VMD Tcl script that draws the C-alpha trace (Angstrom):
set ca {
  {76.23 239.17 91.39}
  {77.86 240.59 94.62}
  {74.63 240.53 96.46}
  {74.23 236.80 95.45}
  {77.62 235.99 96.85}
  {76.89 237.92 99.97}
  {73.61 235.99 100.47}
  {75.42 232.75 99.77}
  {77.93 233.41 102.41}
  {75.32 234.63 104.84}
  {73.15 231.26 104.23}
  {76.36 229.23 104.71}
  {77.10 230.77 107.98}
  {73.48 230.21 109.09}
  {73.70 226.58 108.02}
  {76.97 226.28 110.00}
  {75.45 227.55 113.16}
  {72.42 225.20 112.53}
  {74.73 222.35 112.15}
  {76.46 223.12 115.41}
  {73.17 223.10 117.37}
  {72.19 219.95 115.31}
  {75.26 218.16 116.31}
  {75.36 219.41 119.93}
  {72.34 217.38 120.99}
  {71.19 215.04 118.23}
  {68.79 213.21 120.70}
  {66.94 216.59 121.59}
  {66.80 217.37 117.70}
  {65.20 213.90 117.16}
  {62.77 214.44 119.96}
  {61.81 217.77 118.33}
  {61.23 216.17 115.03}
  {59.08 213.58 116.73}
  {57.08 216.20 118.62}
  {56.57 218.00 115.37}
  {55.40 214.79 113.79}
  {53.07 214.05 116.55}
  {51.39 217.47 116.22}
  {50.95 216.94 112.71}
  {49.33 213.52 113.15}
  {46.90 215.16 115.68}
  {45.96 217.67 113.10}
  {45.43 215.02 110.62}
  {43.32 212.97 113.02}
  {41.12 216.11 113.56}
  {40.72 216.51 109.81}
  {39.90 212.81 109.43}
  {37.23 213.09 112.08}
  {35.65 215.95 110.24}
  {35.81 214.15 107.00}
  {34.19 211.07 108.65}
  {31.39 213.38 109.71}
  {30.89 214.20 106.02}
  {30.87 210.55 105.06}
  {28.26 209.82 107.74}
  {26.01 212.69 106.37}
  {26.31 211.47 102.78}
  {25.53 207.85 104.14}
  {22.48 209.15 105.93}
  {21.32 210.92 102.75}
  {21.73 207.79 100.69}
  {19.80 205.71 103.16}
  {17.04 208.30 103.12}
  {17.00 208.15 99.32}
  {16.85 204.48 99.39}
  {13.89 204.41 101.50}
  {12.17 207.15 99.44}
  {12.78 204.98 96.28}
  {11.25 201.99 98.03}
  {8.29 204.04 99.04}
  {7.67 205.40 95.62}
  {8.05 201.96 94.05}
  {5.26 200.64 96.30}
  {2.94 203.54 95.69}
  {3.46 203.34 91.89}
  {2.70 199.66 91.82}
  {-0.39 200.25 94.12}
  {-1.89 202.79 91.67}
  {-1.20 200.51 88.66}
  {-3.07 197.72 90.42}
  {-5.88 200.06 91.14}
  {-5.98 201.13 87.37}
  {-5.17 204.70 88.12}
  {-2.53 205.10 85.46}
  {-2.34 209.03 85.60}
  {-1.55 208.96 89.29}
  {0.84 206.05 88.87}
  {2.62 208.00 86.06}
  {3.14 210.89 88.41}
  {4.69 208.61 90.98}
  {6.91 206.90 88.43}
  {8.27 210.12 87.31}
  {9.10 211.12 90.81}
  {10.55 207.39 91.31}
  {12.84 208.15 88.40}
  {14.25 211.38 89.91}
  {14.72 209.57 93.22}
  {16.59 206.76 91.76}
  {18.77 209.20 89.92}
  {19.45 211.18 93.15}
  {20.05 207.81 94.97}
  {22.53 206.76 92.28}
  {24.43 210.05 92.59}
  {24.58 209.86 96.51}
  {25.75 206.22 96.47}
  {28.48 207.10 93.85}
  {29.54 210.12 96.05}
  {29.43 207.77 99.26}
  {31.73 205.26 97.53}
  {34.23 207.96 96.66}
  {34.13 209.47 100.26}
  {34.49 205.91 101.79}
  {37.43 205.16 99.61}
  {39.04 208.52 100.40}
  {38.56 207.98 104.18}
  {39.87 204.50 104.13}
  {43.08 205.78 102.40}
  {43.56 208.58 104.85}
  {42.88 206.27 107.75}
  {45.44 203.87 106.48}
  {48.02 206.64 106.05}
  {47.45 208.00 109.73}
  {47.66 204.50 110.95}
  {50.86 203.97 109.10}
  {52.22 207.27 110.42}
  {51.22 206.31 113.84}
  {53.15 203.10 113.71}
  {56.12 204.94 112.29}
  {55.97 207.35 115.30}
  {55.91 204.48 117.84}
  {58.97 202.94 116.01}
  {60.63 206.34 115.98}
  {59.93 206.85 119.64}
  {61.53 203.51 120.51}
  {64.43 204.24 118.35}
  {64.98 207.67 120.21}
  {64.90 205.84 123.46}
  {67.44 203.17 122.17}
  {69.70 205.86 120.74}
  {69.63 207.95 124.01}
  {70.53 204.92 126.05}
  {73.17 203.94 123.61}
  {74.61 207.52 123.41}
  {74.80 207.81 127.15}
  {76.32 204.35 127.62}
  {79.09 204.93 124.82}
  {79.77 208.40 126.37}
  {80.32 206.72 129.80}
  {82.48 204.07 128.27}
  {84.63 206.73 126.41}
  {85.11 208.72 129.76}
  {86.04 205.42 131.58}
  {88.46 204.50 128.91}
  {89.94 208.06 128.99}
  {90.18 207.81 132.79}
  {91.87 204.33 132.69}
  {94.56 205.75 130.32}
  {95.53 208.73 132.34}
  {95.00 207.24 135.86}
  {97.99 205.08 135.96}
  {98.98 204.78 139.64}
  {102.67 204.33 140.24}
  {105.38 205.76 142.43}
  {106.39 208.41 139.63}
  {102.88 210.21 140.04}
  {101.88 212.38 143.01}
  {99.01 209.94 144.05}
  {101.67 207.04 143.96}
  {104.00 209.09 146.18}
  {101.22 209.83 148.63}
  {100.16 206.31 148.80}
  {103.90 205.38 149.58}
  {103.98 207.76 152.40}
  {100.70 206.47 153.90}
  {102.00 202.91 153.65}
  {105.30 203.86 155.44}
  {103.27 205.51 158.26}
  {101.15 202.52 158.63}
  {104.36 200.30 158.81}
  {105.77 202.75 161.44}
  {102.63 202.48 163.61}
  {102.63 198.74 163.34}
  {106.18 198.64 164.36}
  {105.59 200.84 167.54}
  {102.67 198.48 168.51}
  {104.91 195.38 168.26}
  {107.76 197.20 170.33}
  {105.28 198.13 172.96}
  {104.02 194.54 173.09}
  {107.54 193.02 173.30}
  {108.54 195.44 176.09}
  {105.55 194.76 178.06}
  {106.76 191.11 178.41}
  {109.98 192.06 180.15}
  {110.26 191.28 183.97}
  {107.18 188.96 183.91}
  {109.30 186.05 184.93}
  {110.90 187.81 187.86}
  {107.55 189.09 188.86}
  {106.02 185.63 188.82}
  {108.96 184.21 190.82}
  {108.60 186.86 193.40}
  {105.06 186.13 193.79}
  {105.80 182.44 194.38}
  {108.23 183.40 197.04}
  {105.79 185.54 198.84}
  {103.34 182.79 198.66}
  {105.58 180.24 200.23}
  {106.65 182.63 203.05}
  {102.95 183.25 203.70}
  {102.27 179.65 203.87}
  {105.10 179.05 206.24}
  {104.05 181.82 208.58}
  {100.56 180.39 208.62}
  {102.01 176.91 209.52}
  {104.00 178.22 212.46}
  {100.96 180.20 213.66}
  {98.85 176.90 213.55}
  {101.66 175.15 215.46}
  {101.53 177.84 218.23}
  {97.81 177.36 218.44}
  {98.11 173.63 218.73}
  {96.24 172.98 215.64}
  {99.09 171.18 213.93}
  {102.24 169.46 215.11}
  {105.48 170.71 214.02}
  {106.57 169.32 210.67}
  {109.68 169.68 208.54}
  {107.97 169.20 205.26}
  {106.92 172.84 204.63}
  {110.50 173.98 205.23}
  {112.07 171.21 203.12}
  {109.43 172.00 200.22}
  {110.41 175.67 200.45}
  {114.12 174.78 200.37}
  {113.47 172.69 197.43}
  {111.62 175.53 195.65}
  {114.03 178.25 196.53}
  {117.18 176.20 196.18}
  {119.94 175.07 198.58}
  {121.20 177.48 201.14}
  {124.79 178.71 200.84}
  {127.25 177.19 203.13}
  {129.52 179.13 205.38}
  {133.05 178.44 206.03}
}
mol new
graphics top color blue
foreach p $ca { graphics top sphere $p radius 0.5 }
foreach p [lrange $ca 0 end-1] q [lrange $ca 1 end] { graphics top cylinder $p $q radius 0.2 }
display resetview
């Protein structure tokens, strides 16, 4: 009684371990079962081929018996026509035995053909089942991987909530603040670079007018041009009226 309980508990633990392996990778288990079935099917095919060899041998024997019966019938008829009844009777007796042997071989051949046909049909059916099982394994494998990926994505979407209360959200806020500061520095540098541009441009215009006036005086001294007051008036207009002294 105690041994029976001990054995039952041991078998239960073994079954528990087996179930753990079974549930750990069901696709691998299905593939193992598939490989086992394929191996059995291959063995069955080898046996069927050997059995077909027996059927072919019986078929050949029956064909030989049939030819022998036909030959004996022809010889028996020939001796009867010749009036040799003694010889004809010998061939008739041999013909009778040959017909009995032919009938036995044909009966055995019919049984073998039926058995072979049934075995062939079973193997063909098993092969079709294996093809369907292989497609089902591929389908289940793909669906299992897809569902596992979807579960991981769903788990990630639940835990990955980016907001300012998380470390990632705080880091993102710091980065955005630095980006804003850098953009502010660029804007200030751009605005400062525009200061004094108007004064520089006005000074350049004055220098241009003075250079033009000096060139005009030089041309007058050389006699290339007559003295004119237009440049001076124009320069006065550009630079503004001169201050009056009291």
